[in-house]
Each structure stands twice: as structure tokens, then as C-alpha cells.
C-alpha positions in Angstrom: 4.1 47.2 182.9 1.0 49.5 182.4 -1.3 48.4 179.7 -4.2 50.2 177.9 -7.0 48.3 176.4 -9.5 49.1 173.6 -12.8 47.3 173.3 -13.8 47.1 169.7 -17.5 47.8 169.4 -17.4 49.7 166.1 -18.8 47.2 163.7 -22.1 47.2 161.8 -23.6 44.2 163.7 -25.5 43.2 160.6 -26.2 39.7 162.0 -27.6 41.1 165.2 -30.5 42.6 163.3 -28.7 45.9 163.2 -28.7 46.3 167.1 -25.3 47.5 168.3 -23.6 44.3 169.3 -22.0 45.4 172.6 -25.4 46.6 173.9 -27.2 43.3 173.2 -28.3 41.7 176.5 -26.5 38.5 177.6 -27.5 37.0 181.0 -29.4 40.2 181.8 -26.4 42.6 181.1 -25.2 44.2 177.9 -22.4 42.1 176.3 -19.9 44.9 176.8 -20.6 45.0 180.5 -19.3 41.4 180.8 -16.2 42.3 178.8 -15.5 45.4 180.9 -15.9 43.4 184.1 -13.4 40.8 183.0 -11.0 43.3 181.5 -10.9 46.1 184.1 -8.8 44.2 186.7 -6.2 43.3 184.0 -5.4 46.7 182.5 -4.6 50.3 183.6 -6.9 52.1 181.0 -9.9 51.2 179.0 -11.1 52.9 175.8 -14.2 51.9 173.9 -14.4 52.1 170.1 -18.0 52.6 168.9 -19.4 54.3 165.8 -23.1 54.2 166.9 -25.0 54.5 170.2 -22.0 56.4 171.6 -24.1 57.9 174.5 -25.0 54.3 175.6 -21.4 53.3 175.6 -20.3 56.5 177.4 -22.6 55.4 180.3 -20.0 52.7 181.2 -17.7 55.5 182.3 -14.9 55.1 179.8 -13.8 57.3 176.9 -15.6 56.4 173.6 -13.8 57.0 170.3 -15.2 56.7 166.8 -13.3 55.4 163.8 -11.2 58.0 162.0 -11.1 55.8 158.9 -14.2 56.1 156.8 -16.6 53.2 155.8 -16.4 50.8 158.7 -12.8 49.8 158.1 -13.2 46.9 160.6 -11.2 46.1 163.7 -8.0 47.7 162.4 -9.7 51.1 162.5 -10.3 50.6 166.2 -6.8 49.3 166.8 -5.5 52.4 165.1 -7.6 54.6 167.5 -6.3 52.7 170.5 -2.7 53.0 169.4 -3.1 56.8 168.8 -4.9 57.6 172.1 -3.6 55.0 174.6 -1.8 56.5 177.6 0.5 53.5 177.9 3.1 51.9 175.7 1.2 48.7 175.4 -2.3 48.2 173.9 -4.5 45.2 174.4 -7.4 44.9 171.9 -10.5 42.8 172.5 -13.9 42.6 170.8 -17.1 43.6 172.6 -18.9 40.3 172.0 -16.8 37.8 174.0 -18.3 37.8 177.5 -16.0 35.0 178.7 -12.6 36.4 177.7 -9.7 35.0 179.7 -9.1 36.5 183.1 -5.3 36.2 182.4 -5.4 37.5 178.9 -3.3 40.6 179.4 -0.7 38.7 181.6 -0.2 35.8 179.2 0.1 38.0 176.2 2.5 40.4 178.0 4.7 37.5 179.2 5.1 36.2 175.6 5.6 39.6 174.1 8.5 40.3 176.5 10.0 36.7 176.3 10.1 36.8 172.5 10.9 40.5 172.3 8.0 40.7 169.9 6.0 43.8 168.7 2.6 42.0 168.9 1.3 38.9 170.7 -1.9 37.2 169.4 -4.1 34.7 171.2 -4.7 31.3 169.7 -6.7 28.3 171.1 -7.3 24.8 169.9 -5.9 25.5 166.5 -7.7 28.8 165.9 -6.1 32.2 165.7 -8.0 35.1 167.4 -6.4 38.2 165.8 -8.4 40.8 167.5 -7.2 39.4 170.9 -3.8 40.9 170.8 -1.3 43.0 172.8 1.0 45.3 170.8 3.5 48.0 171.4 2.4 51.5 170.5 5.5 51.8 168.3 3.6 49.7 165.6 1.2 52.6 164.8 3.2 53.9 161.8 3.1 50.4 160.2 -0.7 50.2 160.8 -1.2 53.7 159.3 0.7 52.6 156.2 -1.3 49.4 155.9 -4.6 51.1 156.2 -3.6 53.8 153.7 -2.7 51.1 151.2 -6.2 49.7 151.6 -5.3 46.8 153.9 -8.2 45.6 156.0 -7.2 42.0 157.1 -6.0 42.1 160.7 -3.8 39.0 160.5 -2.1 40.3 157.3 -1.0 43.4 159.2 0.0 41.5 162.3 2.2 39.1 160.4 4.2 42.0 158.9 5.4 42.7 162.4 7.6 40.8 164.9 4.8 38.4 165.9 4.2 35.7 168.5 1.2 33.4 169.1 0.1 32.7 172.6 -1.7 29.5 173.3 -4.9 29.6 175.4 -6.0 26.1 174.5 -8.3 24.5 177.0 -10.4 27.7 177.4 -12.0 27.8 173.9 -15.3 29.2 175.3 -13.3 32.3 176.3 -13.1 33.2 172.6 -16.6 32.5 171.5 -17.9 35.6 169.8 -21.6 36.1 169.7 -22.6 37.2 166.2 -26.3 36.4 166.2 -29.2 36.2 168.7 -29.0 32.4 168.3 -25.4 32.4 169.4 -26.4 34.3 172.5 -29.3 32.0 173.3 -27.0 29.0 172.9 -24.3 30.3 175.2 -26.8 31.4 177.8 -28.3 28.0 177.8 -24.9 26.3 178.1 -23.8 28.5 181.0 -27.1 28.3 182.9 -27.1 24.5 182.7 -23.5 24.1 183.6 
């Protein structure tokens, strides 16, 4: 089934010294370039959600959308954008700072969503939930609109109000390492370059 994806790059990146996180170099390429390279073969459409540096993000050749909810509402604002603008009935969301995301992310989430007749499938690994790695049906948009209007901001609270399934990616925990600080980037580069 055709899947759209939105890469969430709309945050404040306060721990990156204010530099837009998706544009921070990792192994000589911006973080988001790694995400795009791994995501593109898995999906039929890519959208980028960014609130700053939009021209730099547009250079990757995909539509760039800014939050429609004021005050950096967090990942849910980006998910809302994706659900509104996706061309397909299924939306995959991923953050811009996970350069090792699974190459089978879309397929595994899709399989579970269909098997469980769920509205949303969320990645977990080694006992951790990764709420922004999820696949959902576009039909969940009204519930997200309501949740945001009521001031809800926590991704997992909204997800758990839906018909929900966890999908286990244990054994590839590095795939979900999100890089929040320059130290995180240096650590992961060192790990990969000495592997």
C-alpha cells in the first residue's frame, strides 16, 4: 500500500546550541540526509516539517511545511501537518536526528497495522517505546486535531487513545538513537567509524 512519510525537523534544537538539528553534520552529511537516504526506498512520498532554515531543507528536493499550531507544539504539530497534506492514506513519521533508522521500518509497521486492524503502529525496541516512529491511517486526523485543541502535547497520550499496536524492533537499538547534542553525534560517529 502507498505510504507517505513526514520527517520531523520542526523542533527548537536547544541542546544543539540552537543549530537546526537536521542540518547538523554527521559523518560529513547533514543528519536529515542520512534519514532521507534510508527512508526514500521505503515510502512513496516524503514531506519535511521544519520551522526554521526552510530554504536549506527545500534543497533536499521535498516539500517543506511549517507548523500550523503556534509555539513549537512539538512532534504532534508535524504529525498533524503530515496527516493533512499526505497524498496517501498511510503516514509514517520519523524524527530528523536518527541517521540509522531501520531499513524495514515502513514494512514492519505496515504489517502489524494490517494484522491487528489498528489505526496506529508504534516502534518499540529493547523495552523502550519510540512514539515518533509510527505509521498511522490518515483517518486519525480528527482525533489529533481535537487532542491539540484541548492542549494535548504528549505523543504517546494521543496514540494510546487510538486503536494502537506496538511493533518490536529489538536487536537494532542503534537504529533509534536520537542525537540531541554535539556529544551524542561525536559518540555515534566514533562508534561507527571504529566498528
